[in-house]
C-alpha positions in Angstrom: 44.9 105.5 99.8 47.5 103.5 101.4 50.8 103.3 99.8 52.7 100.6 98.1 54.7 98.2 99.9 57.8 100.1 99.2 56.7 103.5 100.0 55.4 101.9 103.2 58.7 100.4 104.2 60.5 103.8 103.8 57.7 105.0 106.5 58.0 102.3 109.2 61.8 102.3 108.6 62.2 106.0 109.4 59.4 105.6 112.5 60.9 102.4 113.9 64.7 104.0 113.9 66.0 104.2 117.0 65.4 107.7 119.2 63.4 108.6 116.1 59.7 109.6 117.5 57.3 111.4 115.8 58.6 114.9 116.6 61.8 114.2 115.0 60.5 112.3 112.2 58.4 115.5 111.3 61.7 117.9 111.5 63.5 114.9 109.4 60.9 115.5 107.0 60.5 118.8 106.3 64.3 118.8 105.9 64.9 116.1 103.4 61.2 115.9 102.1 60.3 112.2 101.6 61.3 108.9 103.8 63.0 107.7 100.7 65.5 111.0 100.7 66.1 110.5 104.4 67.2 107.1 104.2 69.4 107.7 101.0 70.9 110.8 102.8 74.7 110.0 104.0 75.6 110.0 107.9 77.1 113.6 107.9 73.8 114.8 106.5 71.5 112.9 109.1 73.9 113.5 111.6 73.3 117.5 111.6 69.7 117.1 112.0 69.6 113.8 114.6 71.7 112.7 117.3 74.5 110.3 115.6 73.0 107.3 117.2 69.7 108.2 115.4 71.4 108.7 111.9 73.3 105.5 112.5 69.8 103.6 113.3 68.3 104.8 110.0 71.2 103.8 107.8 71.5 100.3 109.7 70.0 97.2 107.7 66.7 96.2 108.1 65.8 93.7 111.5 63.6 90.7 110.8 61.8 92.3 113.6 60.9 95.7 111.2 60.6 93.1 108.4 57.7 91.3 110.3 56.4 94.8 111.0 56.1 96.0 107.5 55.0 92.4 106.0 52.2 92.9 108.6 51.2 96.1 107.6 50.8 95.6 104.0 49.3 92.7 104.4 46.5 94.4 106.4 46.5 97.9 104.3 45.5 95.2 101.3 42.4 94.2 102.9 39.3 95.6 102.1 38.4 98.9 103.8 41.7 98.9 105.4 44.2 102.1 105.0 47.5 103.7 106.1 47.6 107.1 105.6 50.6 109.3 106.2 51.5 112.8 106.3 51.9 112.9 102.3 48.7 111.5 101.4 46.1 113.2 100.0 43.3 111.8 102.2 45.1 112.7 105.5 42.4 115.0 107.5 43.5 118.9 107.0 42.2 119.6 110.5 44.6 117.3 112.0 47.3 118.8 109.7 47.0 122.0 111.6 47.8 121.0 114.9 51.1 121.0 116.8 51.3 117.3 116.9 49.8 115.5 113.8 50.8 111.2 113.9 53.2 110.6 110.8 50.8 107.5 110.0 47.4 106.9 110.5 45.9 103.2 110.2 42.2 103.7 109.2 39.4 101.1 108.8 36.3 102.1 107.1 35.1 105.2 105.5 37.9 107.6 104.9 35.6 110.4 103.3 34.3 111.2 107.4 37.9 112.5 107.6 36.8 115.2 105.4 33.2 116.3 107.3 33.1 118.5 110.0 33.0 116.6 112.8 32.3 117.1 116.7 33.8 115.3 119.8 31.3 114.1 121.8 33.6 112.4 125.3 32.9 111.7 129.0 32.8 109.3 132.1 33.5 105.7 131.5 31.1 105.1 134.2 28.4 106.9 132.9 24.8 107.2 134.7 21.7 106.5 132.5 20.7 110.3 132.4 24.3 111.0 130.8 24.3 108.0 128.7 20.5 109.0 127.4 22.2 112.5 126.5 25.4 111.5 124.7 23.1 109.3 122.5 20.6 112.0 121.8 23.5 114.7 121.1 24.8 112.4 118.9 22.6 111.2 116.9 21.0 115.0 116.6 24.6 115.8 115.2 24.8 112.9 113.2 21.6 113.5 111.4 22.4 117.3 110.9 25.6 116.3 108.7 28.1 116.3 111.5 30.6 113.2 112.1 30.5 112.4 115.7 34.1 111.5 117.1 34.9 109.7 120.2 36.9 106.8 121.8 35.6 103.8 121.6 35.5 103.6 126.0 32.9 102.6 127.9 30.0 104.6 128.9 29.7 108.3 127.5 31.9 107.5 124.1 29.9 104.2 123.5 26.8 106.2 123.8 27.9 108.6 121.4 28.8 105.9 118.8 25.7 104.3 119.6 24.0 107.7 119.0 25.7 108.2 115.5 24.3 105.1 114.1 21.3 105.1 115.2 21.2 108.2 112.9 18.8 108.2 109.5 19.0 110.1 106.6 22.5 111.5 104.7 24.2 111.5 108.3 23.3 107.7 109.2 26.4 106.2 110.9 28.7 109.2 110.4 31.1 108.4 113.2 35.0 108.3 113.9 36.0 105.8 116.8 39.9 106.9 117.4 41.3 104.0 119.3 44.3 103.6 121.7 45.6 99.9 120.3 46.5 98.9 117.0 43.7 99.1 114.4 43.5 95.3 114.4 42.5 95.2 118.0 39.4 96.0 119.8 39.7 97.5 123.3 37.7 97.0 125.5 36.7 93.6 124.2 33.0 94.1 125.0 32.8 96.8 122.5 33.7 94.4 119.6 30.4 94.4 117.8 30.2 97.9 118.4 34.1 98.1 117.0 32.7 96.4 114.0 29.1 98.2 113.2 31.8 101.4 113.1 34.2 100.0 110.5 31.2 98.6 108.4 29.5 102.4 108.3 31.8 104.7 110.1 35.4 105.0 110.3 38.1 103.4 113.1 41.5 105.0 113.3 44.8 104.6 115.4 47.9 106.2 115.2 49.7 103.3 117.0 51.2 100.1 114.6 49.2 97.0 114.4 49.1 94.5 117.5 49.8 97.3 119.5 48.2 96.1 122.8 46.5 98.3 125.4 48.7 100.5 127.2 47.4 102.9 129.7 49.5 105.8 128.2 48.3 105.6 125.1 44.8 106.7 125.8 45.6 110.0 127.0 47.9 110.9 123.9 45.1 109.6 121.5 42.8 112.4 122.9 44.9 114.9 121.1 43.7 113.2 117.7 40.0 113.1 118.9 40.0 117.0 119.6 42.3 117.6 116.5 39.8 116.0 114.0 37.0 117.9 115.3 35.5 121.3 115.1 34.3 121.5 118.6 34.3 118.7 121.8 31.2 118.5 124.1 31.6 116.9 127.5 28.5 115.3 128.3 29.5 113.8 132.4 33.0 114.0 133.9 34.5 114.1 137.3 36.8 116.3 138.6 40.1 114.5 137.3 38.4 113.0 134.1 40.4 112.1 131.1 37.8 114.0 129.6 38.8 117.4 131.1 42.5 116.5 128.9 40.2 116.0 125.6 39.0 119.7 126.5 42.4 120.9 127.4 43.8 120.0 124.1 40.8 121.2 122.3 41.2 124.8 123.8 44.9 124.8 122.9 44.0 123.6 119.7 41.8 126.3 119.3 38.6 124.5 119.3 35.3 125.3 121.0 34.4 123.3 123.7 31.0 122.8 125.4 30.2 121.0 128.6 26.5 119.6 129.8 25.7 121.1 133.0 24.4 118.6 135.9 23.6 118.1 139.5 25.8 119.8 142.0 25.6 117.1 144.3 26.8 114.7 141.4 30.4 113.8 141.1 30.2 113.5 137.2 28.9 116.5 136.8 32.0 118.4 138.5 34.4 118.0 135.6 31.6 119.8 133.7 30.9 122.8 135.8 34.7 123.2 136.0 35.1 123.5 132.5 32.4 126.2 132.5 33.7 128.3 134.9 36.9 127.7 132.6 35.0 129.3 129.9 33.5 126.6 127.8 30.1 127.3 126.5 27.0 125.7 128.8 24.8 123.6 126.3 21.6 122.0 127.3 20.6 120.0 124.0 22.1 119.9 120.4 20.0 122.1 119.0 21.9 124.8 121.5 25.6 123.3 120.3 23.9 123.5 116.3 23.0 126.8 116.7 26.6 127.9 118.4 28.2 126.3 115.6 26.0 126.7 112.5 27.5 130.3 111.6 31.2 129.3 111.6 30.1 126.7 109.4 28.2 128.6 107.2 24.4 126.9 107.7 21.5 129.1 107.8 20.2 130.2 110.8 16.8 128.6 110.4 18.6 124.9 110.2 17.1 122.3 112.5 17.9 119.0 113.0 16.2 115.7 112.8 14.5 114.6 116.1 15.8 112.0 117.6 14.7 108.7 118.2 12.3 108.2 121.2 14.4 105.9 123.8 12.7 104.1 127.4 9.1 104.4 125.8 8.0 102.7 128.9 8.7 106.4 130.7 5.7 108.1 128.2 3.3 105.3 130.5 1.5 107.2 133.1 2.6 106.4 136.2 0.5 105.4 139.4 -1.2 108.1 141.4 1.1 107.3 144.3 4.5 107.0 141.9 4.1 110.1 140.3 3.7 111.9 144.0 6.9 110.7 144.9 8.2 111.6 141.9 7.1 115.2 142.3 8.6 115.5 145.3 11.9 113.7 144.3 13.1 116.8 142.3 16.3 116.3 139.9 19.1 116.0 142.3 20.8 112.8 143.7 18.3 111.7 146.9 18.8 109.1 149.7 15.8 107.4 151.1 15.4 108.9 154.4 15.4 112.2 152.6 12.3 111.1 150.5 10.4 109.6 153.1 10.8 112.6 154.8 9.2 114.8 152.0 6.9 112.5 150.9 5.5 111.7 154.7 6.0 107.9 153.5 8.0 105.2 155.6 11.1 104.2 154.3 9.9 100.5 153.2 7.5 102.0 151.3 9.7 104.4 149.6 12.0 101.7 148.6 9.2 99.8 147.0 8.1 102.7 144.9 11.5 103.4 144.0 12.3 100.2 142.6 8.9 100.1 140.6 10.1 103.5 139.3 13.4 102.1 138.1 12.0 99.4 136.4 9.9 101.9 134.2 12.8 103.9 133.6 11.9 106.6 135.6 14.7 107.4 138.3 18.3 105.6 138.3 19.7 103.9 141.6 23.1 105.4 141.9 26.2 104.7 144.2 25.7 105.4 148.2 21.9 104.4 148.2 20.8 107.5 146.4 18.5 107.9 143.3 18.0 110.2 140.7 15.2 111.2 138.5 15.6 110.6 134.6 14.6 112.8 132.0 
């Protein structure tokens, strides 16, 4: 539930004061209590806790810029489905309170009850492969249908697939997904995910620590990752390059005492390098959502026999039997990325024939074209 206009103005004045960041704000709150106590304290009392410049800023008259920000926040919080949570709010997620750097304010749009549910973050590459996207969709759908809220970051690729998978779930877990964004809660980024963001706001929850109207600033996205991991019981990395931002989320999760899981891939795939690195460092290898649920089940008090729902079948064209020549090429292809010439040698065919067969297989959803004129079998 959002605070009243006067109470909210106190929180915003605290956070907008010069030299007051989240860490200093929490120090002041621990020392003085609520923001109104801080703002009514004497200069000498404040200067014993924060630098003199910050103490003067806290006691300075409210500026026109801050007044406009307060009015915007109050108006936004008054709209249906919108909430602004403070550290003192009972609805503030307890999992996040237990982390080293919880946001002082959270702007939320959607179903607040999701903040109290068991959550698993599903993250990965923005440049996901078709197989990685399918994996994220299926993992997220099974998790959601098993009563787990799926947390991700609304980015392209794996994040988008994770949200879509959760939204495709049926039963009690339908739509159970939280998107933690790196802009103001009134801005959708990337713009092409606008329709997805509206669906999440209607059935799930959008969450941000940044003030309204905050644009997409690159530095904000790695910082929001601590919220993604902090809300979650575990983090699953589906695809990640060697220097992926998803590895930041995984490291934050480990630092926060969360479990880290990773989906393995081909040793030749750049998008498997990050997952393999995590597994070497102690992340648990999983091949299905059932593996993950089996790992988490005992700690969540679930019965050992609990079995999640089966995800909706996708790419139905792949269930249609292939022509014998296409199936023969698929059989010799293996599961690692392969170039056309190499595949031609394996199949004892000329490169032109292989290229034509690959196009037909790609159209039927059996293979995926990768950068560097390589192809990979799907499923």
